[in-house]
N, C-alpha and C positions, 0 to 999 in steps of 0.2 A: 504494499500499499504506499508506504514511506517513498519509494524508488517510482512509483506510479505517479505522485504528486511533482516529484522533480523533473519528470520527463515532460510533464504538461506544463510545468513553469519553464522550462528551457524551450520548449515548442512555442510558447507565448512569445518568447523573447526573441527568438529567431523571426517570428512573425512582425513583431514590432521593428526590427532591424531591417527587416525587408522593406517595411512600408516606410520606413523613413528615407531608405535608399532610393525607392522607386519615385520619390517625390523630387527628385533633382532635376532641373531644367538646364538644358545645354543650350547656351547663347552664342555660343561660338562663332557660328555661321554668319549672324547678323551683324555681331559687334567687334571682332577681330580686326577687320579693316579700320574702325574708327579709332582703335587704340594704336594701331601701326600708325596711322596718318598722325597722330599726336607725338608720336615718338621721332618720326622724321621732322616734325616741325621744329622740336625740342633741340634735335641733333643739328639742324640747320643753323640753329641759333648758336649753338657752341661749336661750330666748325666742323662738323662730322657729315659725312655721306650719308643718302638714304639707305634704310636698312631694306633687304628685301623678304617678301615672306616666304617661309617656307611652306609648301602647299600641302605638305602631309603633317598635319599637326595632330594625329593620333596620340603621341607620346604626352602632347601637353594636355589634350583634353582629357586622357585618362587620370594623369597627376590631379588636375584640377578637381574632377569627381571622387576621387580617392580622398581627397581632403574634406569634402564636405561631410557634416558630423563630427570632426577633429578638430582640437586646437588648431590656430594658423600655424604654430610650430611644428605641427606633427609632418614628418617627412615620409610619403608612401614608399614601401620598399622598390627597389629596381632604380634608383636615381641615375641617369645617365651623366658621367663626368664629363661628356663634351660640350654639355651645354651650361650657361650662366641661366640664373633664375632669379625673376622679382615675384613675390607672392601679396597679395593683398586682400583684405575682407572687409565689406560693409555691410551693417545690419541694420535694419528699419523696418517700419510700418508698411510704408508706400514706396517703395525702391523704385527709380525710373533707370532701368539696365543702361538705357543710351546714355543717361546720365552720367552712370558710373562709368561708362566707357569714357566719356569724354574727362572726365575728373582724374583717373588713376595716375594718369602721367604727372599731373600736378601734385596729386599726394605723395607720389615717390620722389618728387623733387623738391619738395617743400622745405628741406633742410638745407638748400644750395646757399642759402644766403649768409651761411656763415662758415661756408667750405673754404678751407684753407688751400687756395690754389697754388699749383707748383708742390705741394706735398707729395710724399712717394707712398705713403701709407695710410689714408685718412682714416677718421673714426668709423665706427660700423653704422652709423645713424645716416651715412653720406653714400653707401654701398648701391642703393637702389637707384640713386640718381647717377652715381659716376658709371654703373653697368648700361645705364641708357643711352649714356652719351659717349661711351667707351669707343674710339676712333676704329680699332681694330675689328671690332665686332661689324658682320656684315649682314646676318640673316637673323630674323625673328618669326616668331610664332606664339600666338596669345588663346586663352581660353578664358570664357566666363561661366562658371556653373551657379546656379540658385537653388535653393531649399526653401521651402514653404512649411514653416511651423506655427508658433505663436507670431513671430515676426518674419520677414524675408531677409534671405542671407544670400548675400554674393560673393563668390571667390573668384579671385582673379590671379591667372598665371601667366607670365610671359618668358620663353626660354629664347635663350639668344646664342649665336654660334657663328664664330667662336667666342668662347666665355670671355668676360672682361674681370676687372679687377684684381689683376694679376700683380703681386708683391714686385715694388720697385719698376713697376711699367706706368705710372700713373702720370709722370711728367710728359710723356709722349703719347698719351692716349685722352687726356681730360683737360679740355680748354675752355677759358673763359668766354661768357657770352659775347657775340660781335656788338651786341647794344639793342634796347627796345625797339629801334626804329627799324630794324632787318629782322625782328622775330616774329613771324605770324602766328607762332605759339602764343608769345606773350599777349597777343593782341585778341586770339580767339577764346583764350580760357584765362582768367585771371584768379588771384586768391580771393577776391571779394566774393567772385562767384562760386568758389568753392565753400567757402564759411558760410554764405547766405544759403545754400543747398544742405548742408549740414543740419544749421539750424532750424530750418522749415520743415525738414523730414524727420527730424529727430533721429538722427542717424548715428552710428558710431561706426568708425574707421579703425582697422588694425593693420598695420603693415609687419611683414615678415621679412 
């Protein structure tokens, strides 16, 4: 009898896990190009060439979906060392996934104002930004995955090829902005827009 109760509880737990996992929404096809466009606008501002889209993003989608339901710092098994990676999460009641895609690049670059240019090994809070503008990175693929529970959760992953943030290579790969007048990125998405959206939608951002 005791074993039967345990079996029933285990089955209920597995069913609950399945239902949560089945609630994942994959927005990659719609929004990947938006994120890549914002990357390339930022890179242009920081003297970098445009990243080409990796057409097969199965690896990135799988990693994105595997993170849903786990803490942002969770790393799914099978990480491929040939890629660099940026991760982000936004949680709120009424998420606009298009807006998330527009703002994620700004979120990853928010700490650039106190970045020490010409530093060879910056502090960890700058690594999302430096990966985005890393000169020797040539390709990118991104995915957005959502989960609906009491709130809506959006997880964003971008993978980069070849990876950036290589020790003692920063001076040759990370450059200051050419200036606001030449930055389409700064014109299209600004920090006021970012802060206004977070306040109005009562959302929480987490950067990994």
